[in-house]
N, C-alpha and C positions, 0 to 999 in steps of 0.2 A: 553341311557338316556343322559349321559354326556361324550363330546368327547374334549380331548384336542388336539390341532393340532399345533405342532411346537411352543410351548409357552416359551417365555423368560419373565424374570422379572428383571430389573436392578435397584439398589439403588445408590444414591451418598452419600457418607460418607466423613469424614475427610481425610481418606486413600486414597479416589478416589473412582472409580466405583466399585460396588459390584454386581457381577452376582449371585442373589440368586436362580433363576431358569434357567435351561440352555436347550432349545430346548426339551421340554417334549411333548411326543405325546402318549396317550393311551385313551381307553375308559372305562367308568364305565357302566355296564349293568342295565337295568331297575330291579329294586326290589333287587337287590343284596346287600351285606355288602362288601364294598371294603375298604381295608386298605392301608395306606400309612405309611411306617415305615422308621425310620432313626434316626441318633444321632442329638443332638442339632445343628442347623445351616446347617441342610441338605437342607432346603427349603421347607419342608412339610407343615409347617403352612402357609407360603406365598402361596403356591399352593392352599391350601384349600380356602383361603379367595377370590382366584381369582374366585370361583365359584358363589359366591354372589357379587362379584365386590366390596368387600371391599378393594380389591387389583386390580389394573387395569393392565393388562399384558402390558409389554412394546413391545412386538411383539408376533405375533401368534393369534390363535383364539379359542374360546370355543364355543361350541354348546351345548344347553339343548334341548332335544327333536326335534333335527334338525334344530333349529333356533340359529343363531349366537348371541352372548349376550355382546360381549366384548365392544360395543359402545353404549349401552343402557344408556339412561339418563331420568330423569324426571319420568313422570307417568309409562312409560314403565319399568324403573329400579325399582319402587316401587312395581309393579305387579310381577316382577321376585322374588324380596326378600320375598314376602309374600307366594311364593311358596317353600321356602327354610327355614327350622328350623336351628337353631344353638346352640349347646351345648358348654358351655365354660369350660375350666380348672379349674377356680376359682369360678364357680358358677354364679357370676355377678348378685346377687340378690339385690333388693332394701331393705335396712335394717329397714327402717321406714314402710314398707308395709307388710300386712300379707302374709301367703302362698296364700290365695285366690286372694288377690290384685296384687301379683307378676305375677300370671298366667293370671289374668284379663287383665293386662297392654297390653300383646301382642294382645288380642282381641280388646282392645279399639283402639290400633294403626291401627288395620286393618278395623276400622269402624263399628265394630259390636255393636248391640244396647244392652241395659242394659239387656233385656229379654233374648237374645241369650247368653249374657255372663253368666247370672245366670243358665242357662242351661248347657253350655259347660264346665265351670270350674269343677263342681262337677263330670263330666264324666271323665276328664283327671286325676283328683286327686284321683278318685277311681282307675283308671288304674295303677297309680304309687305308689298306697298303702298309700295315705296320707289324706284320707277323714277326719280322726279324728284331723289331724293338720291344717285344713283350716284357723283356726282363729290365728294359731300361728305365731310368728315373727322369721325371720331367725336366730337371736342370740340364740334362744331355741333348734334349730335342730343340729342334728349330720351331719357330712360331707355327708354321704350317702343320708340322708334326704335332705340336700340342692341340692345335685344333681338331685334328683328326681323332686324337684320343678322345676330346670333347664329344665329337660326333659319334664315336663308337659307343661310348658311354650313354648318349642320348637315345640311341636306337637299340640297345641291348636288351631291352624288355619288349620289343616289337610294338611300339606305341602306334596309336592311330593318327596322333597328331605330333608335329615336330615344330617346335617354337625356335627361332634363330634370332637372338638379340644382338645385332650388329656383328655377326660372326666374322667379318673380314676387315673390319676397321683397324686392326692392329697388325695387319699384314701388308707385305708389298704387293704390287701389281700382279707378278708372275704367280705368287702363291694364292692371292685373291682369286684368280681364274681357276686354279686347280681345286680349290675349295668349293667353288660355286659349281664346277663340273662334277663334283663328287656329290654335292647335295641334289642335283638335277638327276644323277644316275640313281640316287636312293629313291627318290620321289618315283622315278619311272619304273623302278624294279619292284618296289614294294607298295606302291600307291598310298603313301603316307601324305597325309593333307599337310602341307607346309606353309608356315607363316613366317616371313622374314621381314625384319625392320632394318632400315638403313637411312643414313642421310645422303648417300650418294645414288644418283639417278642411274649411273653406269651399272652399279650392282643390280638394280631392279630390272634394268633393260636386258641384262644377260641371261636372268634365270626365271623371271616371274611370269605368269599368265596374264594376271590383273594386278591393279595396284590401286590403293587408297592414298590421296595426297593429303597429309595433315598440316595445319597451320593454327597456332594458338588455341590448340585443344579441340579443333573442328576439322572433320573430313570435308575439304573444299572440292574434291574432285575424286571421282571413282570411275574407272573404265579398264577395259584391256590396255595392256602396257603399249601396244603399237599405236592405238588410238590417242593415248596421253602423250606420246612423243611426236605423232604426225600433227595432231590438231588439239593442242592443249586449250582449254576453256578458261579456266581461272588465271587472274594476273599472276598468282604466286606459282602456279604451275608452270605457266610460260617463262617465269624467270629461272626456275629450276632447269627446265629443258634448254633454254638459251645458254644458260651457264655451262651445262653439259656438252652441248654441241661446240660452243666457244668459235663463233664465226665473226669476231669483232674486226672492223677495218680500221686503218689509221683515219684520223679526222680530216686530213688533206683530201683524201680520196672523197669523203662524203661531202665535203664543201665544194666539190667540182659539180656545178649545176648545168653545164653544157652537154654532158653525157648523162644517160639514164642508168642509175644502178639499181638493179633489181635483186631481190632474194626470191629464188625459185625453189619450192618445195616439191619433190617427187614422192609418190606414194604408191605401193602395191606394183603392179606390172609396168606402170608408166614410168617407173625409175629405170627401167632397163631398155627404153626405146631411145632411138637416136633424135631426140627433139632438138637438141642445140644445133647439130649439122643441118637439119632440115630447115630450121629457122634462118640460118645464114644464107643458104641457097635460094630459099623462096623469095626472101625480101631485100637481099642485097645490102645487108648490114655488117658492120663489124660487131663482133661479139667477143669480149675478152673476159675469161675466167679469172676472178679475182681470189676466190676462196671457194672451198666446197669439201663435201664428204658424202660418201655412200656406204650404208651397212645395212646388215639384215637384222630385223628385230622379230622375234617369234616367227623366224623363217621367212618373213616378208620384207622386201627391199624398201629402204627409206633413205632419201638423199636430199641434201640442200646445197644449192649452188649460189654464189653471189656473182653477178656478172655485170659487165659494163657494156651497154649498148650504145653504138654510135652509128649515125647515117642521117639521111634526110628525115625531116620531122615526119612526113607521112610513112616512110618506111618503118621508122622506129615505132610509130602508134601501131601499125598493122602487125609488125613483130611481136610487139608486147600483147597484142589481143591473141595472137596465134599461140604464144606461150600460155597464155592464161586458159586457153581451150585445150591444150594438150598436157597440161601438168595439174598437180593438186592445188597449188596455190601460188600465185605471184604478188610480191609486195615492192613497191618503189621505196627505196630506204634513203635517198638523197632528194626527196621532193621538198 
């Protein structure tokens, strides 16, 4: 659906030339939810804006459905943007217009008739759960409701692509989850190719099929979300994942060299097997769980346990070898 081919974006600042995006190449598949994650200044928002040409690439090419778009102008550019919906971080609603009027605005810009608008607006408001707030003004809405208006406006013209610029960063956790569920529902129901950028790995984990990790303007890692979480390759990705999982231990535990402290990573079906109890029974060791989590990413189980292993040297050695055979990865963290 979308192909980035050796894309660069440069800016001029008081400090000189800033290379915001550096030689980025990847594809976004038709109907998938694709994530772009990175810290502030990584270049992710700049890259997102290149898709609808709110930002013109300095070098390289972008293709949508096989057609090069980087040099489109005038009517051709207008037609492109009508195929692309955009959801903003800060909602960007007209405060003097009602919910109905905010959504209708996108349809008016697209040249829709009053009759078409009066049919379409109630449809999308029902979809986002705001039928009863059609005549309300943004000042009376919660943050989540405002973003639902933004989503309704973005999909009103039946776009082929939906761009989401940090759509949940201004929302609390509960509201974030409901907005992500709505975006997932829209993707599944209408097959809209969705690109979502975020600085939060938790957001990417909950909704995306694949993810590009950006750092200093470059894509440092790209893979399915499950693979990125279970087996990150780049040091920057590893730091993002570790921060998300947050399995830090007090220093006093890590300084204890008499007992082995292991970080055990489970992946796929192995995350549901009784490996810990089997290890204790087989090798007569004491195994104390210090920290851990198990969750489902893309409907596949992923778990991390930090355990303290104690017993005779030989039994501990054999138990550790057994754990390595039965799980995805084992790391000694107090060696």
